[in-house]
C-alpha positions as CSV (number, residue, x, y, z in Angstrom):
1,M,-6.2,-17.0,16.5
2,T,-9.7,-15.7,17.4
3,A,-11.8,-14.0,14.7
4,L,-11.7,-10.7,16.5
5,P,-9.3,-8.9,18.8
6,S,-10.4,-8.0,22.3
7,L,-13.1,-5.4,22.6
8,R,-11.0,-3.5,25.1
9,A,-8.1,-3.2,22.7
10,L,-10.5,-1.9,20.0
11,H,-12.1,0.5,22.4
12,Y,-8.7,1.9,23.5
13,F,-7.6,2.1,19.8
14,H,-10.8,4.0,18.9
15,Q,-10.3,6.7,21.5
16,A,-6.6,7.0,20.7
17,A,-7.3,7.3,17.0
18,L,-10.1,9.8,17.5
19,H,-7.9,12.2,19.4
20,S,-4.5,11.3,17.8
21,S,-3.2,11.0,21.3
22,F,-2.6,8.1,23.8
23,S,-2.6,10.6,26.6
24,V,-6.0,12.1,25.8
25,A,-7.4,8.6,25.4
26,A,-6.0,7.6,28.8
27,E,-7.6,10.6,30.4
28,R,-11.0,9.9,28.8
29,L,-11.0,6.3,29.7
30,H,-9.5,6.9,33.2
31,V,-6.6,4.5,32.7
32,T,-2.9,5.0,32.5
33,H,-0.9,5.9,29.4
34,S,0.9,2.6,29.6
35,A,-2.4,0.7,29.6
36,I,-3.3,2.4,26.3
37,S,0.1,1.6,24.8
38,H,-0.1,-2.0,26.0
39,Q,-3.5,-2.6,24.4
40,I,-2.6,-1.0,21.1
41,R,0.6,-3.0,20.9
42,Q,-1.4,-6.2,21.5
43,L,-3.8,-5.1,18.8
44,E,-1.0,-4.4,16.3
45,S,0.5,-7.8,17.1
46,W,-2.9,-9.4,16.5
47,M,-3.3,-7.5,13.2
48,G,0.3,-8.1,12.1
49,K,0.3,-4.5,10.9
50,P,1.3,-1.2,12.5
51,L,-1.8,1.0,13.2
52,F,0.1,4.2,14.4
53,V,3.3,5.9,13.3
54,R,5.1,7.1,16.5
55,T,7.4,10.1,16.1
56,N,8.7,12.5,18.8
57,G,6.0,11.6,21.2
58,R,3.2,12.0,18.7
59,V,1.1,9.4,17.0
60,K,-0.5,9.3,13.5
61,L,-2.6,6.7,12.0
62,T,-1.3,4.5,9.2
63,S,-3.5,3.5,6.3
64,H,-4.4,0.3,8.2
65,G,-5.2,2.4,11.2
66,E,-7.5,4.7,9.2
67,R,-9.4,1.7,7.8
68,L,-9.8,0.3,11.3
69,L,-11.0,3.7,12.7
70,V,-13.8,3.9,10.1
71,S,-15.0,0.4,11.1
72,C,-14.7,1.2,14.8
73,Q,-16.7,4.4,14.4
74,K,-19.6,2.5,12.7
75,A,-19.4,-0.4,15.2
76,F,-19.3,1.6,18.4
77,S,-22.0,4.0,17.2
78,E,-24.3,1.0,16.5
79,L,-23.4,-0.6,19.8
80,S,-24.2,2.7,21.6
81,T,-27.5,3.1,19.9
82,T,-28.5,-0.5,20.5
83,C,-27.5,-0.5,24.1
84,E,-29.4,2.8,24.7
85,S,-32.5,1.5,23.0
86,I,-32.5,-1.7,25.1
87,R,-32.0,0.4,28.3
88,T,-34.7,2.9,27.5
89,G,-37.0,0.8,25.4
90,M,-36.6,3.1,22.4
91,R,-35.0,2.2,19.1
92,H,-34.7,5.9,18.0
93,H,-35.5,4.9,14.4
94,L,-38.5,3.5,12.7
95,S,-38.9,2.1,9.2
96,V,-42.3,2.7,7.6
97,S,-43.4,1.0,4.4
98,C,-46.4,2.4,2.5
99,A,-47.6,3.1,-1.0
100,P,-45.9,6.0,-2.8
101,S,-49.3,7.8,-3.1
102,F,-50.0,7.5,0.6
103,L,-46.5,8.7,1.3
104,S,-46.5,11.8,-1.0
105,Q,-50.2,12.8,-0.6
106,W,-50.8,12.1,3.1
107,L,-47.7,11.2,5.2
108,I,-45.0,13.6,4.0
109,P,-47.3,16.7,4.4
110,R,-47.9,15.7,8.0
111,I,-44.6,14.1,9.2
112,S,-43.0,17.3,10.3
113,S,-45.4,17.4,13.3
114,F,-44.1,14.0,14.3
115,Y,-40.5,15.1,14.1
116,Q,-41.4,18.2,16.2
117,R,-43.0,16.1,18.8
118,Y,-40.4,13.3,18.8
119,P,-37.1,14.8,17.5
120,D,-35.0,11.8,18.6
121,I,-36.9,9.3,16.5
122,E,-35.8,9.0,12.9
123,V,-38.4,7.7,10.5
124,Q,-37.1,5.9,7.4
125,F,-39.5,5.5,4.5
126,Q,-39.4,2.3,2.4
127,P,-41.3,1.1,-0.7
128,L,-44.4,-0.9,-0.2
129,V,-43.7,-4.4,1.0
130,E,-45.7,-7.6,1.5
131,I,-47.0,-8.6,4.9
132,D,-44.5,-11.4,5.0
133,Q,-41.7,-8.8,5.0
134,L,-43.2,-7.2,8.0
135,R,-43.1,-10.6,9.8
136,S,-39.4,-10.9,8.9
137,E,-38.8,-7.3,10.2
138,H,-37.6,-5.9,6.9
139,T,-39.8,-3.0,8.0
140,D,-41.2,-2.0,11.4
141,V,-44.5,-0.6,10.3
142,L,-46.6,-1.3,7.2
143,I,-49.4,1.1,6.2
144,L,-51.7,-0.6,3.7
145,S,-55.2,-0.4,2.2
146,Y,-56.4,-3.9,2.8
147,E,-59.5,-5.9,2.1
148,Q,-59.1,-8.8,4.5
149,S,-58.8,-8.9,8.3
150,P,-55.0,-9.2,9.1
151,D,-53.8,-12.5,10.5
152,E,-53.5,-13.1,14.2
153,D,-49.8,-12.6,14.3
154,I,-50.2,-9.0,13.0
155,D,-51.3,-6.1,15.1
156,A,-53.5,-3.8,12.9
157,T,-54.8,-0.3,13.8
158,L,-57.5,1.1,11.7
159,I,-56.5,4.5,10.2
160,S,-59.5,5.1,8.0
161,D,-62.3,3.3,6.2
162,D,-61.7,3.8,2.5
163,Y,-64.0,6.1,0.5
164,I,-63.4,6.7,-3.2
165,G,-64.9,9.0,-5.8
166,P,-64.2,10.8,-9.1
167,L,-62.3,14.0,-8.8
168,C,-61.5,16.8,-11.3
169,A,-60.4,20.4,-11.5
170,P,-63.1,23.1,-10.9
171,Q,-63.1,24.0,-14.6
172,Y,-65.1,20.8,-15.2
173,A,-67.9,21.7,-12.7
174,A,-70.3,23.0,-15.4
175,R,-69.9,19.7,-17.4
176,F,-70.0,17.2,-14.5
177,H,-73.4,16.8,-12.7
178,N,-74.0,13.0,-12.7
179,E,-72.4,9.7,-13.7
180,Q,-73.7,9.9,-17.3
181,D,-71.5,13.0,-17.8
182,L,-68.4,10.8,-17.4
183,A,-68.9,9.5,-20.9
184,T,-68.1,13.0,-22.2
185,L,-65.1,13.6,-20.0
186,P,-61.5,12.4,-20.2
187,L,-60.8,9.7,-17.6
188,L,-57.5,9.2,-15.9
189,H,-56.1,6.0,-14.5
190,A,-53.3,5.1,-12.1
191,D,-51.5,1.9,-13.1
192,T,-51.1,1.1,-9.4
193,R,-54.9,1.1,-9.0
194,L,-56.1,-0.3,-12.3
195,H,-59.4,-1.5,-11.0
196,A,-60.3,1.7,-9.1
197,W,-63.0,2.8,-11.6
198,A,-64.5,-0.7,-11.7
199,E,-64.5,-0.8,-8.0
200,W,-66.4,2.5,-7.8
201,A,-68.9,1.5,-10.5
202,K,-69.7,-1.7,-8.7
203,T,-70.2,0.0,-5.4
204,S,-72.1,3.0,-6.7
205,G,-74.1,1.1,-9.3
206,A,-72.8,3.3,-12.1
207,R,-72.8,2.0,-15.6
208,G,-70.5,2.8,-18.4
209,N,-67.1,2.2,-20.0
210,Y,-64.6,3.2,-17.5
211,W,-61.5,1.6,-19.0
212,V,-60.7,4.2,-21.6
213,G,-58.5,7.2,-20.9
214,K,-54.9,8.3,-20.1
215,H,-52.7,6.1,-17.8
216,F,-50.1,7.2,-15.3
217,D,-47.6,5.2,-13.4
218,N,-49.0,6.0,-10.0
219,L,-51.9,7.7,-8.3
220,T,-49.9,10.8,-7.3
221,L,-49.2,11.6,-10.9
222,G,-52.9,10.9,-11.7
223,I,-54.0,13.4,-9.0
224,Q,-51.6,16.0,-10.3
225,A,-52.9,15.5,-13.8
226,A,-56.5,16.0,-12.6
227,R,-55.5,19.2,-10.7
228,N,-54.1,20.5,-13.9
229,G,-57.3,19.9,-15.8
230,L,-56.3,16.8,-17.8
231,G,-59.4,14.8,-16.8
232,V,-61.1,12.9,-14.0
233,I,-59.3,10.6,-11.6
234,M,-60.7,8.0,-9.2
235,A,-59.0,8.4,-5.8
236,P,-59.5,7.8,-2.1
237,R,-60.9,10.8,-0.1
238,L,-58.1,10.2,2.5
239,L,-55.4,11.2,-0.1
240,V,-57.0,14.4,-1.4
241,R,-58.1,16.2,1.7
242,Q,-55.8,19.1,1.0
243,E,-56.8,19.5,-2.6
244,L,-60.5,19.4,-1.6
245,S,-59.8,22.0,1.1
246,D,-57.9,24.4,-1.1
247,G,-60.4,23.9,-4.0
248,T,-57.9,22.6,-6.6
249,L,-60.0,19.5,-6.9
250,I,-63.7,18.9,-6.6
251,A,-65.8,15.8,-6.1
252,P,-69.1,16.4,-7.9
253,L,-70.5,12.9,-7.2
254,G,-69.1,12.6,-3.6
255,F,-67.6,9.4,-2.3
256,V,-68.7,5.9,-1.7
257,R,-67.4,3.5,0.9
258,V,-65.6,0.4,-0.5
259,D,-64.7,-2.9,1.1
260,R,-61.3,-1.9,2.1
261,A,-59.7,0.1,4.9
262,T,-56.3,1.7,5.5
263,W,-54.4,0.0,8.4
264,M,-51.2,0.5,10.3
265,M,-49.7,-3.0,10.8
266,T,-46.8,-4.2,12.9
267,K,-45.8,-7.6,14.3
268,I,-47.9,-8.5,17.4
269,S,-44.7,-9.2,19.3
270,R,-43.7,-5.5,18.7
271,Q,-47.0,-3.7,19.2
272,H,-45.9,-2.2,22.5
273,D,-42.4,-1.1,21.4
274,A,-42.1,2.5,22.5
275,E,-41.4,4.1,19.1
276,I,-44.2,2.1,17.4
277,T,-46.7,3.1,20.1
278,L,-45.8,6.8,19.7
279,F,-46.1,6.6,15.9
280,R,-49.4,4.7,16.1
281,D,-50.9,7.3,18.5
282,W,-49.7,10.2,16.3
283,L,-51.0,8.5,13.1
284,R,-54.5,8.0,14.6
285,D,-54.5,11.6,15.8
286,Q,-53.6,12.8,12.3
287,A,-56.3,10.7,10.7
288,L,-59.0,12.5,12.7
289,H,-58.0,15.9,11.2
């Protein structure tokens, strides 16, 4: 016995089960009622189990039939999506991996405009992965702040050079005029960016003890803490544009450019995929605003 029954039999069963009628299935598939009955009898013979209960000209799924219908719905839906994506060059879904802070601070506030422009493309967000997982297609797109030039098998689009600086709530403005003032202010740290203060000090030439202070699990929490007046957080300018614009955070010392940049990466073999191209163009456009 083969591992699977015939695709035709499964297709006929799927339509008959959806409509609880062999006659409706025959009409939709443009075949005869007897053709539907024949294929389903063959399928039941292959299964060794009845799939329908037939009474007074009506049909009702058995428990085995209900199980098979669920599997058929999933399988035929995926087949339909895949065939359509091959035909049109669109996958209709896109998995995007990025840091939680980039997702919550930058991408989520903007993604509605992508959905409005391309309502047929579903974007699925994933936790930050390594580049090797991009190569193995665990994700379609990786957005990453990266120091090195990506390898030749990776297509990388520059989103933004990285600028970082100390940020605080406006209430600290009177106490924060230069880097020496940081010694008198509570410092905040994100455990996902433990070396951020050291990176800023090295680049700006500032001196001091920047390891003390409160710690938060991630940068988003640190930014929220700074907004609420708990202290000064070191963060990329890219992620706090809205807070700077609405005045909930200020950057008294400005920002310095560091030896990193934020890139959108994908496999070189997929750089021209339709949905990736659309997302890349949208991302670059958003980075300019």
